[in-house]
C-alpha positions as a Markdown table, in Angstrom:
| # | Residue | x | y | z |
|---|---|---|---|---|
| 1 | Met | 24.3 | 3.6 | -3.4 |
| 2 | Asn | 25.0 | 0.0 | -3.5 |
| 3 | Ser | 21.7 | -0.5 | -1.5 |
| 4 | Gln | 19.9 | 1.6 | -4.1 |
| 5 | Val | 21.1 | -0.9 | -7.0 |
| 6 | Glu | 20.5 | -3.7 | -4.9 |
| 7 | Thr | 16.8 | -2.8 | -4.5 |
| 8 | Lys | 16.2 | -2.0 | -8.1 |
| 9 | Lys | 17.4 | -5.5 | -9.0 |
| 10 | Gln | 14.9 | -7.1 | -6.5 |
| 11 | Arg | 11.4 | -7.3 | -8.1 |
| 12 | Gln | 8.8 | -6.1 | -5.5 |
| 13 | Tyr | 6.0 | -8.7 | -6.0 |
| 14 | Phe | 3.8 | -6.7 | -3.5 |
| 15 | Ile | 3.7 | -3.7 | -5.7 |
| 16 | Asp | 2.6 | -5.9 | -8.6 |
| 17 | Trp | -0.3 | -7.5 | -6.5 |
| 18 | Leu | -1.2 | -4.0 | -5.1 |
| 19 | Arg | -1.5 | -2.6 | -8.6 |
| 20 | Ile | -3.4 | -5.5 | -9.9 |
| 21 | Gly | -5.8 | -5.2 | -7.0 |
| 22 | Leu | -6.4 | -1.6 | -7.3 |
| 23 | Ile | -7.4 | -1.6 | -10.9 |
| 24 | Ile | -9.7 | -4.4 | -10.5 |
| 25 | Ser | -11.2 | -2.4 | -7.6 |
| 26 | Val | -11.6 | 0.4 | -10.1 |
| 27 | Phe | -14.0 | -1.9 | -12.2 |
| 28 | Phe | -16.1 | -2.8 | -9.3 |
| 29 | Phe | -16.3 | 0.7 | -8.0 |
| 30 | His | -17.4 | 1.9 | -11.5 |
| 31 | Val | -20.4 | -0.8 | -11.2 |
| 32 | Gly | -21.2 | 0.5 | -8.1 |
| 33 | Met | -21.5 | 4.0 | -9.8 |
| 34 | Ile | -24.2 | 2.7 | -12.1 |
| 35 | Phe | -26.6 | 2.2 | -8.9 |
| 36 | Arg | -25.4 | 5.2 | -7.0 |
| 37 | Pro | -27.5 | 8.3 | -6.4 |
| 38 | Glu | -24.9 | 10.5 | -8.1 |
| 39 | Gln | -25.4 | 10.9 | -12.0 |
| 40 | Trp | -23.1 | 8.7 | -13.9 |
| 41 | His | -22.8 | 7.9 | -17.6 |
| 42 | Val | -25.4 | 5.4 | -17.5 |
| 43 | Asn | -27.5 | 4.9 | -14.1 |
| 44 | Ser | -30.1 | 2.4 | -13.0 |
| 45 | Ala | -33.9 | 3.6 | -12.8 |
| 46 | Glu | -33.4 | 3.1 | -8.8 |
| 47 | Ser | -30.5 | 4.2 | -6.8 |
| 48 | Phe | -29.3 | 2.8 | -3.4 |
| 49 | Glu | -28.5 | 5.4 | -0.8 |
| 50 | Phe | -26.5 | 3.1 | 1.2 |
| 51 | Leu | -23.8 | 2.9 | -1.7 |
| 52 | Asp | -23.4 | 6.7 | -1.4 |
| 53 | Pro | -21.2 | 6.9 | 1.8 |
| 54 | Ile | -19.2 | 3.7 | 0.8 |
| 55 | Met | -18.2 | 4.9 | -2.4 |
| 56 | Trp | -17.2 | 8.2 | -1.2 |
| 57 | Trp | -15.0 | 6.8 | 1.4 |
| 58 | Leu | -13.4 | 4.3 | -1.1 |
| 59 | His | -12.8 | 7.2 | -3.6 |
| 60 | Leu | -11.0 | 9.2 | -0.9 |
| 61 | Trp | -7.9 | 6.8 | -0.7 |
| 62 | Arg | -8.2 | 4.7 | -4.1 |
| 63 | Met | -7.0 | 7.4 | -6.4 |
| 64 | Pro | -4.1 | 8.6 | -4.3 |
| 65 | Leu | -2.7 | 5.2 | -3.6 |
| 66 | Leu | -2.8 | 4.4 | -7.5 |
| 67 | Phe | -0.6 | 7.5 | -8.0 |
| 68 | Leu | 1.6 | 6.5 | -5.2 |
| 69 | Val | 2.0 | 3.1 | -6.6 |
| 70 | Ser | 2.7 | 4.7 | -9.8 |
| 71 | Gly | 5.6 | 6.5 | -8.4 |
| 72 | Val | 7.0 | 3.5 | -7.0 |
| 73 | Gly | 6.6 | 1.9 | -10.5 |
| 74 | Thr | 8.3 | 4.6 | -12.1 |
| 75 | Tyr | 11.5 | 4.5 | -9.9 |
| 76 | Tyr | 12.0 | 0.7 | -10.8 |
| 77 | Ala | 11.0 | 1.4 | -14.6 |
| 78 | Ile | 13.5 | 4.0 | -15.1 |
| 79 | Gly | 16.7 | 2.0 | -14.4 |
| 80 | His | 19.6 | 3.5 | -16.5 |
| 81 | Arg | 17.4 | 5.4 | -18.8 |
| 82 | Thr | 18.3 | 9.1 | -19.8 |
| 83 | Ser | 15.7 | 11.6 | -19.2 |
| 84 | Trp | 14.9 | 11.7 | -23.1 |
| 85 | Gln | 14.6 | 7.9 | -23.1 |
| 86 | Tyr | 12.1 | 8.0 | -20.4 |
| 87 | Val | 10.1 | 10.6 | -22.1 |
| 88 | Lys | 10.0 | 8.4 | -25.3 |
| 89 | Glu | 8.9 | 5.4 | -23.2 |
| 90 | Arg | 6.2 | 7.3 | -21.6 |
| 91 | Phe | 5.1 | 8.6 | -24.9 |
| 92 | Lys | 4.6 | 4.9 | -26.2 |
| 93 | Arg | 3.2 | 3.7 | -23.0 |
| 94 | Leu | 0.9 | 6.4 | -21.9 |
| 95 | Tyr | 0.3 | 9.0 | -24.7 |
| 96 | Ile | -0.4 | 6.7 | -27.6 |
| 97 | Pro | -3.1 | 5.0 | -25.6 |
| 98 | Phe | -4.6 | 8.0 | -24.3 |
| 99 | Ser | -4.7 | 9.6 | -27.9 |
| 100 | Val | -6.2 | 6.5 | -29.5 |
| 101 | Gly | -8.7 | 6.0 | -26.8 |
| 102 | Phe | -9.6 | 9.8 | -26.9 |
| 103 | Phe | -10.6 | 9.6 | -30.5 |
| 104 | Thr | -12.2 | 5.9 | -30.2 |
| 105 | Leu | -13.2 | 4.7 | -26.9 |
| 106 | Val | -14.6 | 7.7 | -25.3 |
| 107 | Pro | -16.6 | 9.2 | -28.4 |
| 108 | Leu | -18.3 | 5.8 | -28.4 |
| 109 | Met | -19.1 | 6.1 | -24.7 |
| 110 | Val | -20.5 | 9.6 | -25.1 |
| 111 | Tyr | -22.6 | 8.4 | -27.9 |
| 112 | Val | -24.2 | 5.6 | -25.8 |
| 113 | Glu | -24.9 | 8.2 | -23.0 |
| 114 | Arg | -26.5 | 10.4 | -25.5 |
| 115 | Ile | -27.9 | 7.8 | -28.0 |
| 116 | Asp | -31.3 | 9.3 | -27.7 |
| 117 | Asn | -30.2 | 12.3 | -29.3 |
| 118 | Tyr | -28.9 | 11.1 | -32.6 |
| 119 | Asp | -30.1 | 8.8 | -35.2 |
| 120 | Ser | -27.3 | 6.3 | -35.4 |
| 121 | Leu | -23.6 | 6.2 | -34.6 |
| 122 | Trp | -22.8 | 7.3 | -38.1 |
| 123 | His | -24.8 | 10.4 | -37.5 |
| 124 | Phe | -23.0 | 11.1 | -34.2 |
| 125 | Ile | -19.5 | 10.9 | -35.6 |
| 126 | Pro | -19.5 | 14.3 | -37.3 |
| 127 | His | -20.7 | 15.8 | -34.1 |
| 128 | Met | -18.4 | 13.9 | -31.6 |
| 129 | Phe | -16.5 | 16.9 | -30.8 |
| 130 | Asp | -19.3 | 19.4 | -30.8 |
| 131 | Gly | -20.5 | 21.8 | -28.0 |
| 132 | Gly | -17.1 | 22.1 | -26.0 |
| 133 | Pro | -16.3 | 20.2 | -23.0 |
| 134 | Tyr | -18.3 | 17.6 | -21.5 |
| 135 | Pro | -20.9 | 17.3 | -19.8 |
| 136 | Val | -22.4 | 20.3 | -21.7 |
| 137 | Gly | -20.5 | 19.2 | -25.1 |
| 138 | Asn | -19.3 | 15.9 | -26.3 |
| 139 | Ile | -15.5 | 16.5 | -25.8 |
| 140 | Ser | -14.2 | 14.3 | -23.2 |
| 141 | Trp | -11.5 | 11.8 | -21.9 |
| 142 | His | -13.9 | 10.1 | -19.3 |
| 143 | His | -11.5 | 7.5 | -17.4 |
| 144 | Leu | -8.5 | 8.4 | -19.4 |
| 145 | Trp | -8.0 | 11.4 | -17.5 |
| 146 | Phe | -5.8 | 9.1 | -15.2 |
| 147 | Ile | -3.6 | 8.2 | -18.1 |
| 148 | Leu | -3.2 | 11.9 | -19.2 |
| 149 | Tyr | -2.4 | 13.0 | -15.6 |
| 150 | Leu | 0.3 | 10.2 | -15.4 |
| 151 | Phe | 2.1 | 11.4 | -18.7 |
| 152 | Leu | 2.0 | 14.9 | -17.6 |
| 153 | Ile | 3.6 | 14.0 | -14.3 |
| 154 | Ser | 6.1 | 11.9 | -16.3 |
| 155 | Leu | 7.1 | 15.4 | -18.2 |
| 156 | Ile | 7.3 | 17.2 | -14.9 |
| 157 | Ile | 9.6 | 14.8 | -13.3 |
| 158 | Ala | 11.9 | 14.1 | -16.6 |
| 159 | Pro | 14.1 | 17.1 | -16.3 |
| 160 | Phe | 15.1 | 16.1 | -12.7 |
| 161 | Leu | 15.8 | 12.5 | -13.3 |
| 162 | Asn | 19.6 | 12.9 | -13.8 |
| 163 | Tyr | 19.5 | 14.8 | -10.4 |
| 164 | Thr | 17.9 | 11.7 | -8.7 |
| 165 | Lys | 21.1 | 9.6 | -9.6 |
| 166 | Ser | 23.3 | 12.4 | -7.8 |
| 167 | Asn | 25.1 | 12.0 | -4.5 |
| 168 | His | 23.3 | 15.1 | -3.4 |
| 169 | Tyr | 19.9 | 13.8 | -4.1 |
| 170 | Asn | 20.8 | 10.4 | -2.2 |
| 171 | Met | 22.0 | 12.3 | 0.7 |
| 172 | Val | 18.9 | 14.4 | 0.9 |
| 173 | Arg | 16.6 | 11.5 | 0.3 |
| 174 | Ala | 18.6 | 9.4 | 3.1 |
| 175 | Lys | 17.7 | 12.5 | 5.5 |
| 176 | Ile | 14.1 | 12.4 | 4.9 |
| 177 | Ile | 14.0 | 8.5 | 5.1 |
| 178 | Ser | 15.5 | 8.6 | 8.2 |
| 179 | Val | 12.8 | 11.0 | 9.7 |
| 180 | Val | 9.7 | 9.0 | 8.0 |
| 181 | Ser | 11.0 | 5.6 | 8.9 |
| 182 | Lys | 10.5 | 6.2 | 12.7 |
| 183 | Arg | 7.0 | 5.2 | 14.4 |
| 184 | Met | 4.2 | 6.6 | 12.2 |
| 185 | Gly | 6.8 | 8.7 | 10.6 |
| 186 | Leu | 4.8 | 8.9 | 7.3 |
| 187 | Asn | 2.4 | 11.3 | 8.8 |
| 188 | Trp | 5.2 | 14.0 | 8.5 |
| 189 | Leu | 3.8 | 14.0 | 5.0 |
| 190 | Leu | 0.6 | 15.4 | 6.0 |
| 191 | Pro | 1.7 | 19.0 | 6.7 |
| 192 | Ile | 3.0 | 19.3 | 3.1 |
| 193 | Ile | -0.1 | 17.8 | 1.3 |
| 194 | Leu | -2.3 | 19.9 | 3.8 |
| 195 | Ile | -0.6 | 23.1 | 3.1 |
| 196 | Ser | -0.8 | 22.7 | -0.8 |
| 197 | Gln | -4.5 | 21.9 | -0.7 |
| 198 | Leu | -5.4 | 24.8 | 1.9 |
| 199 | Ile | -3.7 | 27.1 | -0.7 |
| 200 | Leu | -5.2 | 25.5 | -4.1 |
| 201 | Arg | -8.7 | 24.5 | -3.1 |
| 202 | Gln | -9.3 | 28.0 | -2.4 |
| 203 | Tyr | -9.4 | 28.4 | -6.1 |
| 204 | Phe | -10.0 | 25.1 | -7.5 |
| 205 | Pro | -12.3 | 23.4 | -4.8 |
| 206 | Arg | -13.8 | 20.5 | -6.8 |
| 207 | Ser | -12.3 | 17.6 | -8.3 |
| 208 | Thr | -13.1 | 17.7 | -12.2 |
| 209 | His | -10.6 | 15.6 | -13.9 |
| 210 | Ala | -10.7 | 18.2 | -16.5 |
| 211 | Leu | -7.1 | 19.6 | -15.7 |
| 212 | Tyr | -7.7 | 23.2 | -16.7 |
| 213 | Asn | -9.6 | 23.7 | -13.5 |
| 214 | Asp | -8.4 | 20.8 | -11.5 |
| 215 | Trp | -5.1 | 21.8 | -10.2 |
| 216 | Ala | -5.6 | 21.3 | -6.5 |
| 217 | Tyr | -6.2 | 17.7 | -7.2 |
| 218 | Phe | -3.6 | 17.5 | -9.8 |
| 219 | Ala | -1.1 | 18.7 | -7.2 |
| 220 | Tyr | -2.6 | 16.3 | -4.7 |
| 221 | Tyr | -1.9 | 13.4 | -7.0 |
| 222 | Leu | 1.6 | 14.6 | -7.9 |
| 223 | Leu | 2.6 | 14.9 | -4.2 |
| 224 | Phe | 1.4 | 11.3 | -3.9 |
| 225 | Phe | 3.4 | 10.1 | -6.8 |
| 226 | Ile | 6.6 | 11.7 | -5.7 |
| 227 | Ser | 6.2 | 10.3 | -2.2 |
| 228 | Gly | 6.0 | 6.8 | -4.0 |
| 229 | Phe | 9.1 | 7.7 | -6.0 |
| 230 | Met | 11.1 | 9.0 | -3.1 |
| 231 | Leu | 10.2 | 7.2 | -0.1 |
| 232 | Phe | 8.3 | 4.0 | -0.8 |
| 233 | Thr | 11.1 | 2.6 | -2.8 |
| 234 | Ser | 13.2 | 2.6 | 0.4 |
| 235 | Lys | 13.8 | -0.8 | 2.2 |
| 236 | Glu | 13.8 | 1.3 | 5.6 |
| 237 | Val | 10.5 | 3.0 | 4.9 |
| 238 | Ile | 8.8 | -0.1 | 3.8 |
| 239 | Lys | 10.0 | -2.2 | 6.7 |
| 240 | Ser | 8.7 | 0.6 | 9.1 |
| 241 | Leu | 5.3 | 1.0 | 7.4 |
| 242 | Thr | 5.0 | -2.9 | 7.4 |
| 243 | Arg | 5.7 | -2.8 | 11.1 |
| 244 | Asp | 3.3 | 0.0 | 11.8 |
| 245 | Arg | 0.4 | -1.0 | 9.5 |
| 246 | Arg | -1.9 | -1.7 | 12.1 |
| 247 | Leu | -1.4 | 1.6 | 13.8 |
| 248 | Tyr | -1.9 | 3.3 | 10.1 |
| 249 | Leu | -5.2 | 1.1 | 10.0 |
| 250 | Tyr | -6.3 | 2.3 | 13.5 |
| 251 | Gln | -5.6 | 5.8 | 12.5 |
| 252 | Thr | -7.9 | 5.4 | 9.3 |
| 253 | Ile | -10.7 | 3.8 | 11.4 |
| 254 | Ile | -10.7 | 6.9 | 13.8 |
| 255 | Phe | -10.5 | 9.4 | 11.2 |
| 256 | Thr | -13.4 | 7.6 | 9.2 |
| 257 | Val | -15.5 | 7.7 | 12.3 |
| 258 | Leu | -14.9 | 11.4 | 12.8 |
| 259 | Leu | -15.5 | 12.0 | 9.0 |
| 260 | Phe | -19.1 | 10.4 | 9.1 |
| 261 | Thr | -19.7 | 12.4 | 12.5 |
| 262 | Ile | -18.6 | 15.8 | 11.4 |
| 263 | Pro | -21.8 | 16.9 | 9.9 |
| 264 | Ser | -23.7 | 16.3 | 13.1 |
| 265 | Leu | -20.9 | 17.7 | 15.3 |
| 266 | Leu | -20.4 | 20.9 | 13.3 |
| 267 | Glu | -23.7 | 21.5 | 11.4 |
| 268 | Asp | -23.9 | 25.4 | 12.4 |
| 269 | Ser | -20.7 | 26.3 | 11.3 |
| 270 | Ser | -20.2 | 25.5 | 7.5 |
| 271 | Ile | -16.7 | 26.9 | 7.1 |
| 272 | Val | -15.2 | 24.9 | 10.0 |
| 273 | Arg | -17.1 | 21.7 | 8.9 |
| 274 | Asn | -15.8 | 22.0 | 5.3 |
| 275 | Tyr | -12.2 | 22.6 | 6.7 |
| 276 | Thr | -12.2 | 19.8 | 9.1 |
| 277 | Arg | -13.8 | 17.3 | 6.9 |
| 278 | Gly | -11.1 | 18.4 | 4.2 |
| 279 | Ile | -8.5 | 17.7 | 6.5 |
| 280 | Thr | -10.0 | 14.5 | 7.7 |
| 281 | Glu | -10.1 | 13.3 | 4.0 |
| 282 | Ile | -6.5 | 13.8 | 3.5 |
| 283 | Val | -5.4 | 12.0 | 6.7 |
| 284 | Ile | -7.7 | 9.0 | 5.7 |
| 285 | Ser | -6.3 | 9.1 | 1.8 |
| 286 | Leu | -2.7 | 8.8 | 3.4 |
| 287 | Ser | -3.2 | 6.4 | 6.3 |
| 288 | Cys | -5.4 | 4.0 | 4.5 |
| 289 | Gly | -2.9 | 4.0 | 1.4 |
| 290 | Val | 0.0 | 3.4 | 3.8 |
| 291 | Ala | -1.8 | 0.7 | 5.7 |
| 292 | Ala | -2.6 | -1.1 | 2.3 |
| 293 | Val | 1.1 | -0.9 | 1.3 |
| 294 | Gly | 2.0 | -2.4 | 4.6 |
| 295 | Tyr | -0.3 | -5.2 | 4.4 |
| 296 | Phe | 0.5 | -6.3 | 0.8 |
| 297 | Lys | 4.1 | -6.1 | 1.8 |
| 298 | Arg | 3.4 | -8.4 | 4.7 |
| 299 | Tyr | 1.1 | -10.9 | 2.9 |
| 300 | Phe | 1.6 | -10.6 | -0.6 |
| 301 | Asn | 5.3 | -10.2 | -1.4 |
| 302 | Lys | 5.5 | -13.5 | -3.3 |
| 303 | Asp | 5.4 | -14.6 | -6.9 |
| 304 | His | 2.9 | -16.7 | -8.4 |
| 305 | Lys | 2.3 | -18.2 | -11.8 |
| 306 | Tyr | -0.5 | -16.0 | -12.7 |
| 307 | Arg | 1.2 | -12.4 | -11.4 |
| 308 | Ala | 3.0 | -11.9 | -14.7 |
| 309 | Ile | -0.1 | -12.7 | -16.6 |
| 310 | Leu | -2.4 | -10.3 | -14.8 |
| 311 | Asn | 0.5 | -7.7 | -14.7 |
| 312 | Glu | 0.6 | -7.6 | -18.5 |
| 313 | Ala | -3.3 | -7.5 | -18.7 |
| 314 | Ile | -4.2 | -4.8 | -16.3 |
| 315 | Tyr | -3.5 | -1.9 | -18.5 |
| 316 | Pro | -5.7 | -2.8 | -21.2 |
| 317 | Phe | -8.0 | -4.0 | -18.6 |
| 318 | Tyr | -8.2 | -0.4 | -17.4 |
| 319 | Leu | -8.4 | 1.1 | -20.8 |
| 320 | Leu | -11.6 | -1.2 | -21.5 |
| 321 | His | -13.4 | -1.6 | -18.3 |
| 322 | Gln | -15.3 | 1.7 | -18.5 |
| 323 | Pro | -16.6 | 1.5 | -22.3 |
| 324 | Met | -17.6 | -2.1 | -21.6 |
| 325 | Leu | -19.6 | -1.2 | -18.4 |
| 326 | Ile | -21.2 | 1.4 | -20.4 |
| 327 | Phe | -22.2 | -0.5 | -23.3 |
| 328 | Val | -23.2 | -3.4 | -21.4 |
| 329 | Gly | -25.1 | -1.3 | -18.8 |
| 330 | Tyr | -27.1 | 0.6 | -21.3 |
| 331 | Val | -28.4 | -2.7 | -22.7 |
| 332 | Val | -28.9 | -4.7 | -19.5 |
| 333 | Leu | -30.7 | -1.5 | -17.7 |
| 334 | Lys | -33.5 | -1.7 | -20.1 |
| 335 | Trp | -34.3 | -5.4 | -19.3 |
| 336 | Asp | -37.2 | -5.9 | -16.8 |
| 337 | Ile | -35.4 | -7.8 | -14.1 |
| 338 | Ser | -34.4 | -7.1 | -10.4 |
| 339 | Tyr | -31.6 | -4.8 | -9.7 |
| 340 | Gly | -29.7 | -7.4 | -8.1 |
| 341 | Leu | -29.6 | -9.4 | -11.2 |
| 342 | Gln | -28.9 | -6.3 | -13.3 |
| 343 | Ala | -25.8 | -5.7 | -11.2 |
| 344 | Ile | -24.8 | -9.4 | -11.6 |
| 345 | Leu | -25.3 | -9.5 | -15.3 |
| 346 | Ile | -23.6 | -6.2 | -15.9 |
| 347 | Thr | -20.3 | -7.6 | -13.9 |
| 348 | Val | -20.4 | -10.8 | -15.6 |
| 349 | Leu | -21.0 | -9.8 | -19.1 |
| 350 | Ser | -18.8 | -7.0 | -19.0 |
| 351 | Leu | -15.9 | -9.1 | -17.6 |
| 352 | Ile | -16.7 | -11.6 | -20.6 |
| 353 | Ala | -16.4 | -8.7 | -23.2 |
| 354 | Ile | -13.2 | -7.4 | -21.5 |
| 355 | Leu | -11.4 | -10.6 | -21.5 |
| 356 | Thr | -12.5 | -11.5 | -25.0 |
| 357 | Ser | -11.3 | -8.1 | -26.3 |
| 358 | Tyr | -8.0 | -8.6 | -24.5 |
| 359 | Trp | -7.5 | -12.1 | -26.0 |
| 360 | Ile | -7.7 | -10.6 | -29.4 |
| 361 | Ile | -5.5 | -7.5 | -28.5 |
| 362 | Lys | -2.6 | -9.5 | -26.9 |
| 363 | Lys | -2.3 | -11.4 | -30.3 |
| 364 | Val | -1.9 | -8.3 | -32.4 |
| 365 | Asn | 1.1 | -6.0 | -32.2 |
| 366 | Val | -0.5 | -2.9 | -33.4 |
| 367 | Leu | -3.4 | -3.5 | -31.0 |
| 368 | Arg | -0.8 | -4.3 | -28.2 |
| 369 | Val | 1.1 | -0.9 | -28.9 |
| 370 | Val | -2.3 | 0.8 | -28.8 |
| 371 | Phe | -3.3 | -0.6 | -25.6 |
| 372 | Gly | 0.0 | 0.2 | -23.8 |
| 373 | Met | 1.5 | -3.3 | -24.0 |
| 374 | Lys | 5.0 | -4.2 | -25.3 |
| 375 | Pro | 5.0 | -5.8 | -28.7 |
| 376 | Met | 5.6 | -9.5 | -28.9 |
| 377 | Lys | 9.1 | -10.5 | -29.7 |
| 378 | Lys | 9.9 | -13.7 | -31.5 |
| 379 | Lys | 11.6 | -15.1 | -28.5 |
| 380 | Gln | 10.6 | -14.2 | -25.1 |
| 381 | Thr | 13.3 | -15.7 | -22.6 |
| 382 | Ser | 12.1 | -13.9 | -19.5 |
| 383 | Glu | 9.9 | -11.2 | -18.0 |
| 384 | Pro | 11.2 | -7.6 | -17.5 |
| 385 | Lys | 13.6 | -7.2 | -14.7 |
| 386 | Gln | 12.0 | -4.0 | -13.6 |
| 387 | Ile | 8.6 | -3.0 | -12.4 |
| 388 | Glu | 6.8 | -1.5 | -15.2 |
| 389 | Ala | 5.4 | 2.2 | -14.6 |
| 390 | Val | 2.3 | 2.8 | -16.7 |
| 391 | Ile | -0.8 | 2.9 | -14.7 |
| 392 | Ala | -0.2 | 3.9 | -11.3 |
| 393 | Leu | 0.6 | 1.0 | -11.2 |
| 394 | Asp | 2.4 | 2.2 | -13.3 |
| 395 | Lys | 1.3 | -0.5 | -15.6 |
């Protein structure tokens, strides 16, 4: 019990840096989506086939790791809060930004995507919820699905928070930690994740981010979140995965090679191929995420003068990044310039727009709340002691 209290008092800087790195990677991932063959919200006239396998591989582990880091952040953010206090805090930091974004940012993005169908923005506004769910209709939450899923997970775990402070929970947790702290012990999580997906993906095979038909992936992200909350907040687990980080990296490489050779090895058996590929993807998701945590713990577990600044800015950055990419992309893609220059301009101009917007947001308390930040106080003596849990992060 003392070790648990002691851990919560010590800020885990590597989790902050991992959170920051992951959200910045989301921005560049979505820049790549503009030039990928797969249809996105705005697309270049010419796509680049080489991006497809790269983006696919990145997507395998990037989102599960975000949810895992959110679970870690939630553990440290709870502190001495009761379940009700935790729900109220999540309502402020997650539901309010989601709701405001759903009624403002997302409709603007949908309008840009379908600008040819409307005379102007004012003509679009009365139709912003026409036609049912996106992509057939105009109702969508686009990138805000991540915020919604985190909020729902918060509601799911809230009734159990008092139990997580009990001696029985600590005893069960300690037994699990003793198993997964052994050499490559976190691979024991794989059977649980695999079984959940073998059952649920029969009925919900595709990742839709629409919730109502996305239960396999919702359960998938929930398991990563719980793993972060229960296990990746243990000193023993973090020490063991840091020690084994190279082994998890080698495991990632082996299964990545297998992933890209499956089509040629099993092209005559689609059922076996699909199951094998699904299992391989899940192994990569876990092993690559664990390796990333280990390397960040080894090389980035230190404070820096810009860490607190970036840590505060990263949530508004996430909320703003996709609208800015869509707005800027729509304009730049019409210019008669090379695709390389388009990519550079979309990246730079979007970053300028995001940073300018953030500079305004951080100075106005109402906007700070809307974008998931804490209101400014007259005197700020020190930064929060606990890791904030909002975006997988959790921010």
